[in-house]
DOLUMBA-978703 format. One record per atom (N, C-alpha, C): y, z, x. Coordinates in steps of 0.05 Angstrom, whole numbers, padded with zeros to 5 digits, always signed. Example, Ala and Ser with C-alpha at 12.3 -4.5 7.8 and 13.67 -1.06 7.14 Angstrom:
! DOLUMBA-978703
-00114+00156+00264
-00090+00156+00246
-00066+00156+00264
-00045+00142+00257
-00021+00143+00273
+00001+00157+00258
END
This chain:
! DOLUMBA-978703
+01846+02507+02088
+01854+02489+02107
+01877+02476+02101
+01896+02466+02118
+01922+02460+02112
+01925+02431+02113
+01905+02416+02129
+01904+02385+02136
+01871+02379+02136
+01861+02356+02133
+01842+02345+02136
+01842+02315+02151
+01826+02317+02180
+01833+02292+02192
+01824+02264+02170
+01839+02241+02186
+01837+02224+02162
+01823+02198+02187
+01812+02178+02176
+01804+02158+02191
+01828+02133+02201
+01824+02127+02220
+01849+02112+02225
+01841+02077+02222
+01824+02071+02212
+01819+02046+02185
+01823+02053+02166
+01793+02049+02153
+01795+02047+02119
+01770+02046+02112
+01753+02061+02094
+01725+02060+02086
+01733+02032+02062
+01712+02018+02063
+01718+01998+02037
+01693+02013+02021
+01697+02026+02000
+01683+02043+01987
+01700+02054+01955
+01682+02053+01939
+01690+02061+01914
+01712+02083+01911
+01727+02092+01896
+01744+02104+01898
+01724+02135+01887
+01707+02135+01873
+01686+02155+01871
+01677+02168+01901
+01672+02144+01912
+01648+02155+01939
+01672+02166+01955
+01695+02155+01948
+01718+02161+01975
+01722+02191+01961
+01730+02192+01938
+01733+02217+01925
+01700+02238+01941
+01686+02237+01931
+01664+02259+01936
+01662+02257+01974
+01662+02243+01990
+01672+02241+02008
+01694+02259+02025
+01712+02256+02011
+01729+02273+02014
+01735+02310+02007
+01714+02311+01988
+01707+02335+01975
+01685+02354+01997
+01677+02332+02003
+01659+02352+02026
+01664+02348+02055
+01685+02334+02060
+01694+02346+02087
+01715+02367+02078
+01722+02371+02056
+01736+02399+02054
+01720+02426+02055
+01699+02420+02036
+01678+02439+02030
+01665+02446+02060
+01652+02424+02072
+01639+02431+02099
+01653+02440+02119
+01682+02440+02118
+01704+02443+02145
+01725+02461+02134
+01723+02489+02113
+01736+02503+02109
+01754+02509+02136
+01742+02515+02158
+01755+02530+02175
+01778+02513+02183
+01782+02488+02171
+01803+02462+02190
+01791+02449+02216
+01802+02435+02220
+01797+02412+02242
+01797+02432+02267
+01785+02423+02286
+01781+02433+02320
+01806+02443+02324
+01810+02465+02333
+01841+02469+02347
+01836+02450+02378
+01862+02440+02379
+01862+02420+02403
+01858+02435+02432
+01849+02436+02456
+01846+02440+02470
+01875+02436+02490
+01877+02447+02509
+01891+02438+02534
+01890+02414+02540
+01913+02395+02536
+01914+02367+02536
+01910+02360+02572
+01884+02335+02580
+01885+02338+02605
+01905+02324+02614
+01909+02320+02640
+01926+02302+02649
+01925+02281+02644
+01946+02260+02648
+01949+02234+02642
+01979+02220+02654
+01967+02206+02662
+01992+02185+02677
+02015+02184+02654
+02040+02186+02665
+02058+02183+02646
+02067+02151+02649
+02075+02139+02618
+02082+02101+02617
+02114+02110+02628
+02119+02090+02634
+02146+02083+02643
+02167+02082+02607
+02191+02084+02619
+02209+02084+02590
+02194+02060+02572
+02198+02066+02551
+02188+02052+02529
+02216+02032+02521
+02209+02006+02510
+02228+01989+02506
+02231+01971+02530
+02223+01974+02556
+02226+01958+02584
+02213+01930+02582
+02188+01927+02565
+02177+01907+02562
+02158+01895+02588
+02144+01913+02594
+02135+01906+02621
+02116+01882+02617
+02119+01858+02643
+02099+01833+02637
+02083+01836+02653
+02059+01814+02648
+02038+01814+02665
+02047+01803+02697
+02046+01806+02709
+02051+01795+02737
+02022+01773+02751
+02029+01766+02777
+02010+01743+02785
+02013+01717+02776
+01991+01704+02789
+01997+01675+02778
+01983+01664+02754
+01995+01643+02741
+01990+01633+02712
+01971+01617+02715
+01948+01615+02699
+01927+01591+02688
+01946+01583+02667
+01926+01566+02654
+01931+01556+02629
+01911+01553+02607
+01884+01568+02614
+01863+01569+02594
+01858+01599+02586
+01835+01596+02569
+01824+01625+02566
+01813+01644+02578
+01805+01658+02573
+01794+01686+02596
+01769+01673+02600
+01756+01686+02623
+01726+01677+02633
+01707+01690+02607
+01691+01670+02606
+01669+01680+02593
+01661+01714+02579
+01664+01729+02608
+01648+01757+02608
+01675+01769+02607
+01702+01758+02612
+01719+01782+02603
+01729+01790+02634
+01747+01809+02634
+01754+01819+02656
+01752+01849+02661
+01751+01867+02636
+01755+01888+02648
+01728+01904+02631
+01711+01925+02646
+01689+01936+02631
+01697+01967+02624
+01676+01973+02610
+01684+02003+02598
+01681+02027+02618
+01709+02038+02622
+01702+02059+02636
+01685+02085+02624
+01672+02104+02638
+01656+02121+02629
+01676+02141+02618
+01661+02163+02595
+01667+02181+02585
+01677+02202+02603
+01701+02215+02611
+01713+02236+02623
+01734+02221+02639
+01737+02194+02637
+01767+02177+02655
+01790+02177+02647
+01799+02194+02622
+01821+02196+02607
+01841+02202+02624
+01837+02217+02644
+01862+02228+02663
+01869+02210+02681
+01845+02186+02687
+01856+02173+02711
+01861+02148+02706
+01866+02143+02671
+01868+02112+02664
+01899+02103+02674
+01906+02080+02676
+01928+02073+02688
+01952+02072+02668
+01976+02072+02674
+01995+02074+02655
+02010+02043+02648
+02027+02044+02630
+02033+02014+02623
+02037+01992+02646
+02061+02009+02664
+02061+01983+02692
+02036+01978+02709
+02022+01993+02712
+01990+01992+02727
+01973+01977+02714
+01975+01982+02689
+01958+01962+02667
+01965+01938+02667
+01997+01932+02660
+02005+01908+02667
+02000+01887+02689
+02002+01911+02710
+01990+01883+02735
+01963+01876+02738
+01952+01889+02723
+01921+01879+02725
+01915+01866+02705
+01935+01851+02692
+01929+01828+02675
+01922+01807+02685
+01913+01784+02675
+01904+01763+02695
+01915+01743+02670
+01944+01729+02683
+01960+01720+02663
+01954+01691+02658
+01958+01682+02633
+01952+01648+02627
+01968+01647+02603
+01977+01614+02605
+02000+01609+02591
+01983+01601+02556
+01955+01602+02560
+01941+01597+02537
+01953+01617+02516
+01950+01600+02481
+01958+01619+02470
+01952+01602+02443
+01931+01614+02436
+01919+01600+02404
+01935+01605+02385
+01949+01628+02379
+01963+01637+02359
+01986+01637+02362
+02002+01612+02370
+02032+01614+02369
+02053+01625+02350
+02038+01632+02328
+02049+01650+02306
+02052+01675+02306
+02043+01686+02332
+02051+01717+02344
+02065+01714+02357
+02089+01694+02366
+02102+01691+02389
+02129+01716+02392
+02139+01718+02363
+02161+01735+02360
+02148+01759+02367
+02124+01768+02346
+02111+01795+02349
+02104+01808+02384
+02090+01779+02396
+02087+01785+02428
+02108+01790+02443
+02135+01782+02444
+02156+01792+02453
+02172+01814+02436
+02162+01826+02422
+02174+01856+02411
+02168+01882+02418
+02185+01899+02429
+02169+01925+02440
+02189+01939+02421
+02167+01965+02418
+02185+01987+02400
+02208+02001+02419
+02227+02006+02405
+02252+02022+02430
+02240+02040+02432
+02254+02055+02459
+02246+02078+02467
+02247+02107+02447
+02231+02122+02453
+02232+02142+02433
+02210+02147+02415
+02207+02121+02402
+02183+02110+02384
+02167+02134+02388
+02152+02147+02370
+02123+02159+02367
+02112+02163+02351
+02081+02163+02356
+02062+02167+02339
+02046+02192+02335
+02047+02202+02315
+02046+02227+02316
+02009+02228+02319
+01996+02212+02300
+01972+02209+02299
+01957+02230+02274
+01934+02232+02276
+01920+02251+02251
+01910+02277+02272
+01910+02299+02251
+01901+02322+02261
+01882+02329+02276
+01861+02316+02261
+01831+02315+02272
+01822+02313+02302
+01835+02302+02316
+01828+02291+02338
+01835+02310+02359
+01812+02320+02372
+01823+02344+02397
+01836+02327+02417
+01855+02336+02431
+01877+02329+02455
+01889+02307+02436
+01893+02303+02412
+01911+02282+02393
+01940+02273+02412
+01952+02303+02425
+01983+02297+02430
+01977+02277+02458
+01961+02284+02478
+01960+02269+02501
+01951+02248+02490
+01934+02237+02476
+01922+02209+02466
+01944+02188+02457
+01948+02207+02429
+01975+02192+02419
+02002+02187+02433
+02012+02205+02451
+02033+02207+02465
+02032+02186+02485
+02008+02174+02491
+02010+02144+02505
+02014+02120+02497
+02012+02120+02464
+02019+02098+02452
+02054+02088+02454
+02052+02072+02469
+02082+02062+02470
+02087+02026+02463
+02064+02010+02469
+02067+01984+02462
+02086+01971+02479
+02093+01979+02500
+02105+01972+02523
+02103+01951+02546
+02096+01931+02527
+02085+01899+02542
+02092+01886+02524
+02102+01859+02537
+02103+01832+02527
+02089+01809+02536
+02065+01791+02526
+02062+01768+02540
+02050+01751+02514
+02027+01731+02522
+02017+01720+02499
+01993+01740+02484
+01980+01731+02467
+01960+01746+02451
+01940+01755+02470
+01930+01731+02488
+01907+01748+02504
+01912+01768+02526
+01936+01769+02531
+01946+01779+02555
+01952+01810+02545
+01967+01809+02520
+01961+01835+02506
+01939+01858+02504
+01918+01833+02494
+01894+01849+02489
+01880+01860+02520
+01886+01845+02544
+01875+01850+02564
+01894+01880+02577
+01924+01875+02565
+01939+01901+02576
+01922+01925+02563
+01919+01923+02536
+01910+01945+02524
+01885+01961+02534
+01867+01938+02539
+01835+01941+02556
+01839+01963+02579
+01860+01947+02596
+01863+01965+02619
+01872+01985+02623
+01895+01985+02599
+01904+02017+02597
+01887+02042+02585
+01867+02029+02568
+01850+02054+02558
+01822+02053+02563
+01821+02032+02586
+01792+02033+02595
+01775+02022+02581
+01781+02004+02563
+01759+01986+02547
+01755+01958+02554
+01726+01959+02546
+01721+01926+02546
+01740+01906+02535
+01752+01881+02547
+01775+01872+02535
+01752+01851+02514
+01731+01845+02526
+01708+01827+02504
+01715+01831+02474
+01706+01869+02473
+01701+01883+02450
+01727+01878+02431
+01757+01879+02447
+01778+01880+02430
+01777+01855+02425
+01773+01830+02433
+01776+01809+02424
+01764+01803+02397
+01730+01807+02402
+01712+01807+02386
+01727+01819+02358
+01733+01841+02365
+01739+01858+02330
+01769+01848+02324
+01789+01834+02331
+01807+01821+02330
+01797+01797+02319
+01780+01782+02323
+01766+01761+02301
+01758+01771+02279
+01747+01793+02275
+01736+01799+02252
+01758+01813+02235
+01776+01829+02249
+01799+01838+02231
+01820+01818+02219
+01827+01800+02237
+01850+01778+02233
+01851+01754+02239
+01831+01749+02258
+01826+01717+02270
+01845+01715+02290
+01858+01740+02304
+01870+01737+02319
+01908+01732+02311
+01909+01740+02282
+01936+01730+02275
+01950+01765+02265
+01980+01765+02284
+01990+01793+02284
+02003+01793+02256
+02012+01778+02242
+02021+01780+02216
+02034+01755+02199
+02010+01743+02185
+02018+01716+02175
+02030+01712+02157
+02049+01693+02145
+02058+01700+02122
+02060+01666+02108
+02052+01668+02085
+02047+01649+02065
+02072+01626+02068
+02079+01605+02058
+02100+01583+02055
+02118+01595+02031
+02118+01619+02017
+02134+01635+02003
+02138+01654+02015
+02130+01668+02039
+02138+01688+02056
+02119+01710+02044
+02093+01712+02030
+02076+01730+02024
+02057+01737+02042
+02052+01760+02054
+02030+01769+02074
+02005+01761+02062
+01991+01744+02086
+01966+01733+02083
+01937+01759+02083
+01927+01759+02071
+01904+01777+02073
+01881+01772+02097
+01879+01794+02105
+01859+01778+02128
+01871+01768+02152
+01898+01764+02150
+01909+01744+02176
+01932+01763+02186
+01929+01800+02192
+01950+01809+02199
+01957+01825+02179
+01943+01826+02156
+01951+01838+02128
+01922+01849+02117
+01924+01875+02108
+01902+01880+02093
+01895+01908+02073
+01879+01919+02064
+01877+01937+02046
+01908+01934+02031
+01908+01916+02012
+01931+01915+01987
+01926+01939+01968
+01948+01944+01962
+01944+01971+01945
+01938+02004+01948
+01927+02005+01979
+01914+02024+01979
+01941+02047+01992
+01935+02065+01998
+01951+02087+02007
+01985+02089+01988
+01972+02074+01966
+01998+02082+01945
+02013+02051+01953
+02002+02035+01966
+02018+02009+01980
+02029+02009+02005
+02049+01989+02005
+02058+01994+02035
+02075+02013+02039
+02083+02024+02071
+02097+02042+02076
+02126+02046+02059
+02136+02074+02055
+02159+02069+02050
+02182+02054+02063
+02200+02039+02053
+02213+02018+02071
+02204+01992+02074
+02177+01988+02072
+02168+01962+02068
+02180+01947+02045
+02186+01915+02050
+02188+01902+02024
+02173+01901+02013
+02137+01901+02015
+02121+01898+01997
+02110+01906+01972
+02117+01934+01973
+02114+01946+01947
+02083+01960+01939
+02087+01971+01913
+02056+01985+01915
+02030+01970+01913
+02032+01940+01914
+02010+01929+01911
+02009+01908+01930
+02026+01924+01960
+02027+01906+01979
+02007+01924+02007
+02007+01906+02028
+01983+01915+02046
+01993+01941+02058
+01968+01955+02062
+01968+01982+02077
+01966+01983+02098
+01950+01963+02114
+01939+01957+02140
+01947+01932+02153
+01957+01932+02174
+01978+01915+02199
+01968+01906+02227
+01969+01891+02232
+01967+01879+02246
+01943+01865+02262
+01937+01857+02288
+01911+01841+02291
+01894+01858+02290
+01891+01884+02295
+01869+01903+02292
+01871+01916+02268
+01887+01912+02241
+01891+01925+02219
+01893+01959+02220
+01918+01966+02233
+01917+02000+02226
+01932+02005+02198
+01921+02018+02189
+01922+02030+02169
+01943+02054+02173
+01971+02046+02156
+01993+02069+02161
+01986+02095+02148
+01967+02104+02132
+01967+02127+02117
+01942+02142+02127
+01932+02127+02141
+01910+02148+02160
+01912+02149+02191
+01941+02137+02193
+01949+02146+02225
+01974+02170+02226
+01974+02183+02207
+01985+02204+02210
+01980+02229+02196
+01987+02253+02201
+01979+02283+02183
+01989+02273+02163
+01971+02294+02142
+01971+02286+02113
+01999+02299+02106
+02014+02318+02125
+02038+02328+02122
+02061+02322+02125
+02056+02296+02144
+02078+02287+02153
+02097+02268+02143
+02113+02258+02148
+02134+02243+02136
+02139+02219+02143
+02123+02209+02168
+02125+02190+02181
+02110+02161+02163
+02113+02140+02177
+02095+02122+02168
+02070+02105+02185
+02060+02130+02207
+02034+02121+02220
+02036+02094+02235
+02057+02091+02248
+02070+02076+02267
+02083+02048+02259
+02080+02048+02233
+02098+02022+02224
+02124+02032+02221
+02148+02007+02224
+02132+01984+02217
+02124+01969+02241
+02125+01984+02274
+02118+01970+02295
+02092+01969+02292
+02070+01975+02281
+02043+01966+02282
+02042+01933+02262
+02068+01928+02245
+02070+01899+02240
+02083+01880+02257
+02107+01899+02270
+02130+01880+02282
+02121+01874+02310
+02097+01894+02326
+02097+01885+02359
+02069+01879+02363
+02054+01861+02366
+02021+01860+02375
+02013+01880+02392
+02035+01886+02421
+02026+01907+02434
+02025+01935+02421
+02041+01937+02405
+02043+01970+02397
+02017+01967+02373
+02014+01953+02364
+01992+01947+02348
+01960+01952+02361
+01960+01934+02383
+01933+01942+02402
+01930+01963+02419
+01953+01973+02422
+01957+01999+02439
+01948+02018+02420
+01957+02018+02394
+01947+02044+02368
+01917+02036+02374
+01911+02017+02359
+01874+02012+02360
+01867+02027+02384
+01872+02021+02408
+01858+02025+02433
+01855+02051+02439
+01884+02074+02433
+01885+02097+02429
+01858+02116+02418
+01862+02098+02383
+01839+02118+02376
+01802+02109+02386
+01801+02084+02395
+01782+02082+02401
+01776+02095+02429
+01799+02103+02446
+01789+02114+02468
+01784+02142+02459
+01799+02164+02449
+01792+02182+02437
+01769+02195+02425
+01758+02174+02409
+01734+02178+02395
+01710+02166+02417
+01710+02150+02434
+01694+02154+02453
+01689+02173+02475
+01719+02184+02475
+01711+02210+02489
+01698+02233+02482
+01696+02234+02461
+01684+02255+02443
+01705+02275+02423
+01729+02263+02425
+01751+02281+02406
+01754+02276+02377
+01740+02259+02369
+01737+02252+02334
+01716+02277+02329
+01717+02300+02331
+01692+02312+02326
+01695+02324+02289
+01718+02314+02278
+01717+02313+02251
+01695+02295+02239
+01684+02282+02255
+01667+02256+02245
+01643+02272+02235
+01630+02302+02245
+01617+02313+02240
+01587+02312+02251
+01566+02319+02238
+01540+02325+02257
+01529+02295+02261
+01515+02291+02288
+01510+02263+02300
+01529+02248+02312
+01556+02255+02313
+01576+02249+02329
+01579+02255+02351
+01578+02243+02373
+01578+02240+02410
+01591+02230+02421
+01601+02233+02441
+01619+02217+02461
+01598+02197+02475
+01610+02185+02477
+01597+02156+02492
+01589+02136+02479
+01594+02132+02458
+01576+02110+02442
+01597+02093+02426
+01605+02070+02446
+01626+02046+02440
+01628+02041+02406
+01608+02031+02394
+01601+02017+02384
+01603+02028+02355
+01597+02065+02356
+01595+02078+02343
+01631+02080+02336
+01639+02078+02352
+01670+02087+02348
+01688+02059+02335
+01672+02043+02341
+01682+02014+02330
+01675+02009+02295
+01642+02024+02292
+01641+02032+02269
+01658+02051+02247
+01671+02063+02262
+01687+02089+02253
+01722+02077+02246
+01721+02066+02268
+01752+02048+02259
+01751+02034+02229
+01736+02022+02227
+01730+02004+02197
+01724+02026+02176
+01699+02040+02181
+01688+02053+02156
+01701+02087+02149
+01709+02095+02172
+01723+02130+02165
+01695+02146+02179
+01678+02142+02187
+01657+02156+02179
+01637+02149+02203
+01616+02166+02209
+01601+02158+02232
+01573+02149+02229
+01561+02119+02232
+01535+02106+02231
+01536+02109+02203
+01553+02105+02184
+01541+02095+02161
+01538+02064+02164
+01520+02059+02138
+01511+02038+02134
+01535+02007+02136
+01560+02025+02123
+01583+02004+02126
+01592+02006+02153
+01595+02027+02163
+01601+02019+02187
+01586+02007+02207
+01560+02013+02213
+01542+01993+02229
+01545+01967+02224
+01547+01964+02196
+01542+01933+02194
+01577+01925+02196
+01595+01938+02200
+01617+01922+02215
+01615+01923+02240
+01601+01936+02253
+01595+01940+02291
+01583+01920+02296
+01563+01908+02275
+01552+01889+02286
+01560+01861+02283
+01580+01860+02258
+01602+01834+02260
+01614+01835+02285
+01626+01854+02296
+01641+01852+02322
+01620+01847+02347
+01601+01855+02343
+01579+01846+02360
+01573+01816+02368
+01572+01806+02340
+01563+01783+02336
+01584+01763+02347
+01612+01777+02345
+01638+01761+02346
+01635+01763+02385
+01631+01786+02391
+01630+01783+02421
+01611+01765+02439
+01591+01756+02427
+01568+01744+02429
+01579+01720+02427
+01590+01710+02406
+01598+01677+02406
+01619+01669+02414
+01642+01696+02418
+01661+01682+02427
+01680+01666+02423
+01685+01655+02397
+01701+01634+02385
+01726+01624+02402
+01735+01644+02417
+01770+01644+02427
+01759+01628+02443
+01735+01618+02458
+01734+01603+02481
+01737+01571+02475
+01726+01565+02450
+01733+01539+02431
+01762+01536+02425
+01775+01554+02423
+01810+01552+02410
+01829+01541+02431
+01847+01521+02427
+01857+01506+02443
+01892+01517+02444
+01902+01518+02462
+01928+01523+02462
+01949+01507+02454
+01968+01526+02431
+01986+01509+02427
+02003+01492+02440
END
């Protein structure tokens, strides 16, 4: 096989276990990852870079306790809204508990920015081709936009963002160092930070409010950097990237996950984001933490800046 599918997050296991898993994946799948079927039709996003913004009346409080968007069923990919339609669905609010995200919240990747994605997802070009980050707003408005665009529950994205970063897109210390678990993580993994990043071989390899790991979001032979620098510099691009992976997994297109994997298991996909496998103890433990955050809803107690 010329490539192996790679997780979009990162397993927190020992190097020995990771190596053993990689060998097992290679031996058990020598025929290569599943061939991509013809991509289903999907609505086309507007030109990236225009920075579509939320519309409608503006409030000044946090989201409602139950959120705004429900999970759309398996098979909904072809009817998901485009960037502009999703923006029109956002419930606008000036509430911003993370003013440190202000610059990233207003940053949109330039036109033509493209995320190749990893080889193992069936219909990967259709899925990753929708990632634009073409939205600006408050942190919660961005979460809503991605939820609407990808047919995911906004409450789950809020809860997972609590577990991953406590809603910080990229917090730096007073000395300018990236802060672990506050928009940066997996220091030293992937051989360090991406080429061109200022952090070096001991720097972070995961970026943004949902911790997208750069080396796991590209084909092994690719020369790109898995969406970086935009997963660090743009909150919308970071959340858009995460939501693409979760939607593809939920549709049943991450078949490289192996025996037991099936479509329609949202929290299985949440665990896969973290552990890089299907319903392992590590992944299930992480998914349980996200469920706890969704139940506790700590953001409802956060004050706006």
